N, C-alpha and C positions, 0 to 999 in steps of 0.2 A: 320759410313763416310758420309761423305754428299751424299745426293739424288740430282740426277740431277736437280732437280729443285728450291734447295736451296742453298743461297749463300755460297762462296768457304771460306769464312770467320771463324774462329775457337776461341770461348772465352773458356779460360782458368781459371778456378778459383781455386786457394790455398785453399786448406783443412783445415788445421789449423792456425785460426789467421784471417780466412776470412770466411770460411763455418762454421765453429764452433771453439768453444773458447776452449784454455788450459792454462794451468798452470804447471810448472815443477817443483814450489815450492810445489804443492799438493803431487807430488811423494815422494821429500823429507821427505815432514812431513809423510807420510805414512811409509815411510822406518823406520824414526827415532821412531816413535811408536812403531813400531812391534819389532826393536832393545833395546828398551830402550834409547837411547840416547838423546843427545840435538840436535834438528832440526841443529842451526844455526853451530856443527861441520861438520855434512853433506852436510850443503850449501856450506863450507869453501872447502871441497873436490872435489864435484860433478863439474864436468867439462864437455864440450862439446870437445871431443878428439880425435884422430886418428880412436882409434877402433869405436867410435861413428858413426862417418861418413861410417867407413867401413861396420857397421850394415845397415845404412841407404842406401849403394849401393849392398845389398845381398852379400857381398864378405866374411861375417863370419857367421855363423851358432848362432841362439840362445843362445845355450847352452855355447857356446863362450867367448860370449857378459856378459852373466850373471855371468860366473865366474870374468871375467874382471872387473865389476861393483861390485861385492862383494868385490875385493881386493880395488877398488879406494876409496870406501866409508868406508872398512876397517869394516864392518858389517859380522855378522853370523847368515846370513838369509838363506833360501831354496830358490830353484828356486821359488817354488810358492810365497812364500812372496815377491820376489821380481817382479815377473810380476804383483801380486795385485797391488804394488806401482807405477809399472812403467804404470800401464792403470789407476791409479786413476787423471789422468792430466787433461782429459776431462769435459768441460763445456758444452755448449749449442750451439744449432745452430742458427743461425742469422735469425730468423723467415722474417726480412724485405727484406733480400738477396735471402732469398727461393721464396717469393713473386714475386721481380723481375723475377728472373730466369724462375717462369712460368709463367710469363706474356707473352700471343701471339704475340704482340707486338716487345718485345725482341726476342723471338726465333726465330722469321721471318727473323731475321737480320744474324743470324749465322747457318752453315751448321753442327755445333754441338757445345754444351755447355757441356766442361766436366771439371772433376774435377784432379788437379795436386798434389802431395804430394811430399815432401820429408818424407821419413819414413820407417819403417822396419816392419818386419814380424811379429811381435808380436802386436805391436800398429795398424799396418792395418786390421789384423784379428779382434781385439776389437772394433774399431770405425765403420767398417764395420756392425758390429752388433750392437753396441750401436746406430749406427745412420741411420739403414737400413729402417725406414720410411721415411726417407727424401733425400734418395741418387737417388731415381729414377726420380729425376727433374734432374739430370745429365744424360747424353747420357753414361758416362762410367767416369772411374777415373783411371788415370796414377800415378804409383807409383815408388819410386827411387828405392827401392829394387828389383823391376821387372823388371827397365830398366837396372840396373848396372850402372846408373848418377844420380847426385842431380841436381836441380835447383841452380844456372843459368848459368850451364853449356851449350855449343853450342849441347853435345851428348844426352843431357836432350830432349832439343826442338826439335831437329831433328828426335827423335824418335818418338815424338807425331805428329810432321807436317807427317811422312811419315804415320803415323797408320791413318792419315786424309785426305791422298790424297791432301796435300796444302805445301805450302812454311813458311820460317819464317815469311815471310812479310805478312802472311796470319792470323798469330796466334795475339791474344791478350789477352795478361796475366792481372789478377788481383790477386797484392799480397800486402800483409800488411809490408812488409818488403822493406823498399826504395832502398837499396843496391841490391837487387834481381830485382825490375823492374828496375833500373839505367842499371845495367849490362843484363838484356834480352834486355833493350832497345838498346843497342850497337849490338848488335848482329842481329839486325833488324825487331825485335818484336814490336807491338806497346804494351804499360804498360800503367796500372793506379795501384797508390799505394793506398789501400783501406783504407778508413774512415769512410766506411758506405754505406747503401745502396742506399741513395739519392744522395750522390755525383758520385757514380756509375751511377746511371741512367742517371745524366747529362753531365757525361761522354760518354757514349754509344749513345746520343744524337750528339754530335759534331763529330762521325765517318761520312766520307764520306760512301756510298752505296757502297758495294763488289760487282764486278762481278759475275754473276752467273754462274757455271760449264757448258761449252760448251759440 
């Protein structure tokens, strides 16, 4: 929560695609190698479908999603093999962004700097471990599978706002997906579509000072 002597405004930083890079192609390649199949065939079968979305909202258990994934891809892989491929998607942390978020001048503008992510429990446990060295730059991380809603829904942002004693108008969202920032802006958030730390720094400089909490 914002402390009494810090601005009420909350900076929301998307995790996958902003804080760190990822590619689902790496998962498909890993599954294809484990199954001895052509990666192109698995790419044609793979989709972000209703069970995927439900998994990100925490509505189904990992075992149920892995069984769905096994049938979707038509592969005879164990849960362990599926999870290993599932978690092979991660690349690296954006070091320029990391430096920007650690800058005292940036921190002083916000009551909190938090991560936000549409993710599932299997992914979240893994990337929290993988990027554990870098996560302390964030005050906390809000994940869709814990909230029960995904970005850019009003339910997701209202949960985050409430957690930080803020309103939607106090939230500043940084996301790499333009449709997400567009929808979030329609809900009353300030938004920036991420294309690098330098452009984000310039955007933050355009924000008018936020009122301190009384």
